C-alpha positions as CSV (number, residue, x, y, z in Angstrom):
1,M,117.2,79.7,203.2
2,M,114.8,80.3,206.3
3,E,116.9,77.5,208.1
4,V,120.6,78.7,206.9
5,F,118.9,82.2,208.3
6,A,118.3,80.3,211.4
7,A,121.0,78.5,212.1
8,F,123.3,81.4,211.7
9,T,121.6,82.9,214.3
10,R,121.6,80.6,216.6
11,S,125.3,80.3,215.8
12,L,125.4,84.2,216.9
13,R,123.3,83.3,220.2
14,D,125.8,80.5,221.4
15,L,128.8,82.6,220.9
16,T,127.6,84.7,223.6
17,R,127.9,81.2,226.1
18,A,131.4,81.5,227.6
19,E,131.9,78.0,227.6
20,V,130.9,78.3,223.6
21,L,133.3,81.5,223.3
22,W,136.2,79.8,224.9
23,Q,136.2,77.0,222.3
24,A,136.3,79.3,219.5
25,V,138.9,81.6,220.8
26,W,141.3,79.1,221.4
27,P,142.1,77.1,217.7
28,P,142.6,80.1,215.9
29,L,144.9,81.9,218.7
30,V,147.1,78.4,218.8
31,A,147.1,78.1,214.5
32,L,148.3,81.9,214.5
33,A,150.9,81.7,216.4
34,L,152.2,78.9,215.5
35,W,152.2,80.3,211.3
36,I,154.1,83.1,213.2
37,A,156.8,81.7,214.1
38,V,157.0,79.7,211.1
39,A,157.0,82.5,208.7
40,V,159.7,84.3,211.0
41,S,162.1,81.5,210.3
42,V,161.6,80.2,206.7
43,W,160.7,84.0,205.3
44,A,163.0,84.7,203.1
45,H,163.2,81.4,201.4
46,G,159.7,81.6,201.2
47,V,159.4,85.0,199.5
48,A,162.3,83.3,197.2
49,L,160.1,80.6,196.5
50,M,157.4,82.6,195.5
51,A,159.5,84.9,193.5
52,H,159.5,81.9,190.8
53,M,156.2,82.3,190.1
54,V,156.1,86.0,189.1
55,P,158.3,86.0,186.6
56,Q,156.3,84.6,184.0
57,L,154.1,87.8,184.4
58,P,154.3,90.2,181.4
59,W,155.2,93.1,184.0
60,S,157.3,91.4,186.3
61,G,160.3,93.2,184.7
62,W,159.6,95.8,187.4
63,A,161.9,94.1,190.4
64,W,159.7,95.9,192.9
65,V,156.7,94.8,192.1
66,A,158.3,91.7,191.4
67,H,159.1,91.4,195.1
68,W,156.0,92.5,196.6
69,A,153.7,90.4,194.7
70,A,155.9,87.7,195.9
71,V,155.5,88.8,199.4
72,F,151.5,89.2,198.8
73,L,151.4,85.3,197.8
74,L,153.4,84.3,201.0
75,L,151.1,85.9,202.8
76,A,148.1,84.6,201.1
77,A,149.8,81.1,201.5
78,F,150.6,81.5,205.0
79,A,146.7,82.9,205.5
80,A,145.3,80.0,204.2
81,L,147.5,77.5,206.1
82,T,146.8,79.5,209.4
83,Y,143.0,78.9,208.8
84,F,142.7,75.2,207.8
85,T,144.9,74.7,210.9
86,A,142.4,76.8,212.8
87,I,139.9,74.6,210.9
88,L,141.2,71.6,211.8
89,L,141.7,72.2,215.7
90,V,138.2,72.9,215.9
91,A,137.0,69.9,213.6
92,V,138.7,67.3,215.9
93,F,139.2,68.9,219.5
94,A,136.8,71.8,220.0
95,L,133.7,70.3,217.4
96,P,132.8,67.5,219.9
97,R,132.7,70.0,223.1
98,L,130.5,72.3,220.7
99,I,128.0,69.9,219.8
100,N,127.6,68.4,223.6
101,L,126.8,72.1,224.4
102,V,124.6,72.9,220.9
103,A,123.2,69.5,221.2
104,A,121.5,69.9,225.3
105,R,120.5,73.0,224.8
106,D,118.9,72.8,221.1
107,Y,118.7,69.1,220.4
108,P,118.1,66.7,223.5
109,D,115.7,64.9,221.9
110,L,118.4,63.4,219.1
111,G,119.3,60.0,219.6
112,R,123.5,59.8,219.6
113,H,123.6,56.4,216.5
114,G,126.8,57.9,215.3
115,E,129.5,55.3,213.8
116,N,132.9,55.0,214.7
117,V,132.6,58.9,215.4
118,F,136.5,60.1,215.8
119,W,138.0,58.2,213.1
120,G,135.2,59.2,210.2
121,S,135.6,62.9,210.9
122,L,139.2,62.8,211.4
123,G,139.5,61.4,208.1
124,N,137.2,63.3,206.5
125,T,138.5,66.4,208.1
126,L,142.2,65.4,207.0
127,G,140.8,64.8,203.3
128,A,139.3,68.2,202.9
129,G,142.2,69.5,204.3
130,A,145.0,67.9,201.9
131,I,142.3,69.0,198.9
132,F,142.0,72.6,199.8
133,V,145.7,73.2,200.9
134,V,146.9,71.6,197.5
135,G,143.8,73.9,195.7
136,C,145.0,77.0,197.7
137,L,148.7,76.5,196.2
138,A,147.8,76.4,193.3
139,M,145.3,78.9,192.9
140,L,148.4,81.0,194.7
141,P,149.2,82.9,191.0
142,L,145.7,83.3,190.0
143,L,145.6,86.0,193.2
144,L,147.7,88.3,190.8
145,I,144.6,88.6,188.4
146,P,142.7,91.7,189.3
147,G,139.3,90.9,191.1
148,A,140.4,87.2,191.4
149,L,141.4,88.1,195.7
150,L,137.4,88.8,195.6
151,V,136.1,85.7,194.7
152,L,138.2,83.1,194.5
153,P,139.4,82.6,198.1
154,L,135.7,83.0,198.7
155,L,134.3,80.1,196.3
156,W,137.1,77.6,197.6
157,G,136.5,78.6,201.0
158,S,133.1,78.4,200.8
159,W,133.7,74.7,199.4
160,F,136.3,73.7,202.2
161,D,133.6,74.9,205.0
162,Q,130.5,72.9,203.9
163,R,132.9,70.0,202.9
164,T,134.0,69.6,206.1
165,F,131.5,70.4,208.7
166,R,128.7,68.9,206.7
167,F,129.8,65.4,207.6
168,D,131.8,65.9,211.1
169,A,128.5,68.4,212.7
170,L,126.0,64.5,211.7
171,A,128.8,61.9,212.7
172,E,127.6,61.8,216.4
173,H,123.9,61.7,215.9
174,A,123.3,59.7,212.3
175,T,123.8,56.6,211.1
176,R,125.9,57.0,207.8
177,A,122.7,56.3,205.9
178,E,121.0,58.8,207.3
179,I,124.1,61.3,206.8
180,Q,123.9,60.1,202.9
181,R,119.9,61.0,202.8
182,L,120.7,64.2,204.6
183,L,123.4,65.5,202.2
184,A,121.4,64.5,199.0
185,A,118.5,66.3,200.4
186,N,119.8,69.5,201.7
187,R,122.8,70.0,199.4
188,S,121.8,74.0,198.8
189,R,121.3,74.3,201.6
190,F,125.0,73.4,203.0
191,Y,126.0,75.7,200.1
192,F,124.4,78.5,201.1
193,A,125.9,78.1,204.8
194,G,129.2,77.5,203.4
195,I,128.9,81.0,201.5
196,G,128.1,82.3,204.5
197,T,130.9,81.1,206.8
198,A,133.7,81.7,204.4
199,A,132.5,85.2,203.7
200,A,132.4,85.8,207.7
201,A,136.5,84.3,207.1
202,H,136.8,87.5,205.4
203,V,136.3,90.0,207.8
204,P,139.2,90.9,209.9
205,L,138.8,90.4,213.5
206,V,135.5,88.3,212.6
207,N,137.8,85.6,211.1
208,L,139.1,85.0,214.2
209,L,135.9,83.1,215.0
210,A,135.5,82.3,211.8
211,P,135.9,78.3,212.2
212,A,133.9,77.8,215.6
213,F,131.1,79.4,213.8
214,T,131.2,77.5,211.0
215,A,131.0,74.6,213.0
216,L,128.3,76.0,214.8
217,V,126.4,77.0,212.1
218,F,126.7,73.5,210.3
219,V,126.2,71.6,213.7
220,H,122.5,73.5,213.9
221,L,121.5,73.1,210.2
222,G,122.6,70.0,210.3
223,L,120.7,68.3,213.5
224,A,117.8,70.7,212.7
225,A,117.5,68.6,209.3
226,L,118.2,65.4,211.3
227,R,115.5,65.7,213.3
228,R,112.9,66.7,210.4
229,Q,114.3,63.9,209.1
230,R,113.6,61.7,211.5
231,Q,110.1,63.2,212.4
232,E,109.2,63.0,208.5
233,G,109.8,59.4,208.5
234,G,108.1,58.8,211.7
235,I,111.3,57.4,213.5
236,E,111.9,57.5,216.8
237,L,114.2,60.5,217.6
């Protein structure tokens, strides 16, 4: 837990740097603008589509309840798509810059031995994203169950965060063999970090910075673990 806390602390410190803050701000703004434009253009059809999920519920005979339930489901769907798009933009475009900034300051001794970095990271992000979007759509009706809204998005978001960034944060510095050993040895740390970053994504205003903050947390957690693994193995950093 100390390693996870240290990663969170260093990530908050990094967000006070102007060049890091810019990489944190532009992806969610672009994602938000994109999905607001889509929502405006398809809103009526979207509500009608979501309404098909509601009549199966026992209290759906009340038309106004069914309508607002459909509106809620549509907003939840757009929120998930916005978050996924922001994560995708961070992982593909902002993360390489963030890694350079963090590594230059905190891990200048670590050699970069990544293999097929761009395509590996892109495939990892798209694969995790596809599972995340399908899972979100399948989970939408369950959000109408009292209390589910407090638990399911947090657990699913934590899975997505750690599944996406644990690999991307290490791809430039670690070989595939090193990544496999790190994931096996630090599985619980990555999951705890995922829960923390997913919780941050549910705080209003803070959630705008959540994608880049998540990336920073996993960069610090992953590179610190890689440094420790190489030192313990007697490998030149």
